[in-house]
C-alpha positions, 0 to 999 in steps of 0.5 A: 600201858602196853597197847594189848593191855589197853585193848583188854581194858577198853574191851572189858569196860565196853568203852566207847570213844576214839583211840588215836595211835602214833608211831613215827610217821604212822597215825591210826584212828580206831573208833570204838562203840561198846567195846567193839571196833566199828571203824579203823583208819590209817595213813599207812597206804598198805592198810587202805581198803583198795590195797586189800582188794588188790591183794585178794585179787578182787580188783586190778590196780587200774580199777582201784585208780578209777574208783579212787579218782571218783571217790575224790570227786564225790566223797562216796565210800570206795567200796560202794563205788566198786560195787556200783561199777560191778568191779566187786560184790558186796560180800567181798567188800565186807570181807576186805573191810573186816580184814583191814579193820583187824589188821590196822589194830593188830599191826600196831601191836608190833610197835616197840614204841609209840603213843596213844590217846583215848577220847572217851565217848567221842565218836566222829561222824563216819562216811556211809559204808559197810557197818562192822563190829569187831570185838576188841577182846577178839582182836586181843585173842588173835594177837596172842596167836599172832605173836606165836606165829611171828616167832615161828615165821621170823625163825625161818625168814630172818630178813625181808631182803631174803631171796627164795626158790620155788619147787612147784612139784611139792605144792599140795595142789596146782594154784589157780591162775592169778590166785594169790599163791600163783602170783606169789610164786611168780614173784619168787621165780622172778627173783624178788626179795620178800620185801619186794614181793610184799609191795608187788602184791599190795600185801601186809607183812603178816599175810605175806609171811604167813603164806610163805611160811605155809609154803615153806612147811611144804618144802615148796618155798625155800631160802636161796642159801647162796644169796643168804650167805652174802646177805648175812655178811653184808648185814654183819658189816652194817652199823660198825661205825655207829659209835661215830654217829652224831647224837640225836641232839646233833642230828636235830640241829643239823636237820634244822640247818638243812631245813632252813637251807631248803635241803628237805631230803636230808633234813627229813632223813635226820629228823626221822633218824633222831626220832627212831633212835630216841623218840621225842616230841621235838623230833616228831614235830620237826619231821612233820613240818618238813614232810608237809613242806616237802609234800607241797613242793613235790606235788607242785613239781611232779603232779602239777600237770599230767606226766608219764614216767619212762625208764631210761636204763634197761632191765639188767642195769636196774637189777644190778643197781643197789635199790630199795624194795620201794624204788624197785616197785616204783620203777617196775610200774613205769612202763611208759604208759601210766600217768605218774599220778596213777602210779602214785595213787595206786602205790602201797607207799606213802605219797611223800615217800613215793614222790621223793623216790621219783625225784631221786630217779630224776636226779640220777637220770634213771627216768624222764617225765613226758608231759601228756597234752 
């Protein structure tokens, strides 16, 4: 059953229960009472409340980290902590939770594959916070509008690897300092790709692309055609040898071998690749087993004591490197002052992925870690 049809079914029946969704490494839990969503959680960091508040400009990364540490110690709702310390006002938290709740479910509508399980009449005990009710039928209606919007946006922005240009003279009005538009345009002017801008602004894909599309309609944001031509050539050459790629069964066998040898990075890459090509319970179970073991090892190695990462190469050298958007984001946060633990906790990346990138930086000699006494 397509997720959209399931949502309509549960909404019309005014069902109560818990909807669990899985897609690769992403897991979400949607709590429903009488056809309304009252809570939506996800293990995808970009869908955390703190990330939405950062993206909206309500809090800084430093404020989020302090509140996050307090939450870990006290188990108090993050939004309540931020209100108590005067970082945000309650209406701002309520608005962010509304956006977060809708986005957590709406993002899953874009999945091409995945699994769901609905546990009828089972509602977990939720932490005390802002009470919210979002009708499932409203979410479904919004998803229909989003589908049309995504078609328009993808017709213009064909890849997250695109570079853009800005003409501020064509803006409808001058953006306020440090507003979302101001920060977005600044990132474009720094020469970052769309994927890099999404991470830098702690944004979700839809909200960022929607804003870029609006600015593109004004002519204020355009695609850098010269770089786009080079990109299309590179993309067309990718995957030419896919026929020589091993089968998913062979990938799993190799993943198990690497896992047994302690090569967790390659083991996980193969398990994930196998599951992406042909979703299967055994590939998903193996990937989770590897993830759990690797995360424990990386935490012990990198977060056991307080450490500050420092980049060992200069800016021009980094810009010339072939790095992913995630790698560039993490390197941009390593200013020699922030603790690694703070960078990881604020990052819009999954903890395992972020720590794996840090381990890779160390292996390549891109950074060094200095222990804080």
